[in-house]
C-alpha positions in Angstrom: 72.8 16.0 29.6 71.9 13.1 26.5 69.6 16.4 25.4 72.2 19.0 26.0 74.4 17.0 23.7 71.5 16.6 21.0 71.0 20.7 21.3 74.7 21.0 20.8 74.7 17.8 17.9 71.4 20.2 16.0 73.7 23.2 16.4 76.8 21.9 15.0 75.1 20.1 12.2 73.3 23.5 11.0 76.6 25.1 11.3 78.2 22.8 9.7 75.4 22.9 6.5 75.8 26.1 6.7 79.2 26.1 6.5 78.8 24.1 3.4 76.8 26.1 1.6 79.1 29.3 1.7 82.0 27.1 0.9 80.7 25.9 -2.4 78.9 29.0 -3.5 82.3 31.3 -2.5 84.1 28.6 -4.5 82.1 28.3 -7.1 82.2 32.3 -7.6 85.7 32.1 -7.3 86.2 29.0 -10.1 83.8 31.6 -12.5 86.0 34.4 -12.0 89.2 32.5 -12.5 87.4 31.9 -16.3 87.0 36.0 -16.8 89.8 37.7 -19.3 92.3 39.8 -17.5 93.1 43.5 -18.5 95.6 45.3 -17.2 94.9 48.3 -14.7 96.6 50.8 -12.8 96.0 52.0 -9.5 94.3 55.9 -10.3 94.1 56.9 -6.4 94.6 54.8 -2.8 93.9 56.0 0.6 93.5 55.5 3.9 90.0 56.4 5.1 88.4 56.1 8.6 85.3 53.9 9.8 83.6 52.5 12.8 83.2 49.0 13.0 80.8 48.0 16.5 81.5 51.1 17.9 85.6 50.9 17.8 87.5 53.1 15.0 88.8 51.3 12.0 90.9 51.9 9.0 90.5 50.5 5.5 92.1 51.2 2.3 90.0 52.5 -0.7 91.6 52.4 -4.3 90.3 53.5 -7.1 92.1 51.1 -10.7 91.4 52.0 -14.0 91.4 49.8 -16.5 90.1 49.4 -20.5 87.9 46.7 -22.5 86.7 47.0 -25.7 88.6 50.2 -26.1 86.4 51.5 -23.6 87.5 53.0 -20.1 86.4 51.3 -16.8 87.2 51.9 -13.2 86.4 49.7 -10.2 86.7 50.2 -6.6 88.5 48.3 -4.2 88.8 48.1 -0.7 90.8 46.4 2.0 89.6 44.5 5.2 89.8 47.2 8.7 92.6 47.6 10.3 92.8 49.2 14.2 94.6 52.8 13.7 98.1 52.9 14.8 97.1 55.1 18.1 94.8 52.1 19.4 96.1 49.5 21.7 95.8 46.1 20.0 97.1 42.5 20.1 99.0 41.2 18.5 100.9 44.8 17.5 101.6 46.1 14.5 98.6 44.6 12.7 98.2 47.9 10.9 101.7 47.4 9.2 100.8 44.6 6.2 98.3 47.3 4.8 101.2 50.3 5.1 103.3 48.3 3.0 101.1 47.5 0.5 99.4 50.9 0.0 103.4 52.4 -0.2 103.5 49.6 -2.6 100.9 50.8 -4.9 101.6 54.8 -5.4 99.3 55.9 -8.6 100.3 54.2 -11.8 100.8 51.6 -10.3 99.9 48.2 -12.7 97.5 45.5 -11.1 96.1 43.1 -13.4 91.9 42.1 -13.0 89.9 40.0 -14.6 86.2 41.4 -16.0 83.1 39.0 -16.9 82.8 39.0 -20.1 79.2 39.5 -20.5 79.2 42.7 -18.1 82.7 44.4 -18.5 81.7 46.4 -15.3 81.8 43.8 -13.0 85.2 43.2 -12.2 87.8 42.1 -9.8 91.4 42.0 -8.9 93.5 39.3 -10.4 96.6 39.5 -8.5 98.7 41.8 -6.4 95.9 41.2 -3.1 95.6 43.5 -0.6 96.2 41.8 3.1 93.9 39.5 3.7 92.1 39.3 0.5 91.8 36.9 -2.2 90.5 34.0 -2.6 88.6 32.9 0.7 87.9 28.7 -0.8 91.1 27.3 1.1 90.0 29.4 4.7 86.3 28.3 4.4 87.4 24.9 3.9 89.2 24.8 6.7 86.5 26.2 8.5 84.5 23.2 7.4 86.6 20.8 8.2 86.3 22.2 12.0 82.9 22.3 12.1 82.4 19.0 10.5 84.8 17.1 13.1 82.9 19.1 16.2 79.6 17.4 14.9 81.6 13.7 14.6 82.8 14.3 18.2 79.4 15.4 19.4 77.4 12.4 17.5 80.0 9.9 19.1 79.4 11.3 22.5 75.8 11.1 21.9 75.3 7.9 21.3 77.5 7.0 24.3 75.8 8.8 26.6 72.2 7.9 24.8 69.9 6.1 27.5 69.0 2.8 27.3 65.7 1.9 26.4 64.5 -1.3 27.5 61.1 -2.9 28.3 59.7 -2.8 32.0 58.5 -5.8 31.9 59.5 -8.5 29.4 56.7 -11.2 30.7 54.1 -8.5 30.5 53.9 -8.7 26.7 51.4 -10.4 25.4 51.5 -13.6 22.9 50.1 -13.6 19.7 
């Protein structure tokens, strides 16, 4: 049992460190992007596309946004997370409804604020009006990091409690001096 707990403890430690690395990297990237200048963009086209993920048919939204920087017109493509088509049984039901609502609220010409990298204005991100399940991921990453850390602490405590006690076989058999 102790060996199994140690294996789980090492797995939890590795998962916690990996989650910490991803959280720090993603948080830093989002922090840097927050300092980028804003530009007004507008929806040029938005449409629902079909793809396959893990051999299952999925839908996602693809939009082309147009914005200007330094009198130069630029474009960016944004994609939503995938969601099941309406003809597929799903739980919970109506997972695609927020995506349909977002798409209906953003016909061509709809203004959207974007941020662009001043060093490379072709790099840009949406600054507002995110698609469903879009936007900043740092808060969710921190929750996952906390869950990993708690599991590591619990497994560490269990491993300490289950640790076999090591005693000399015969204390009198040890040489003196």
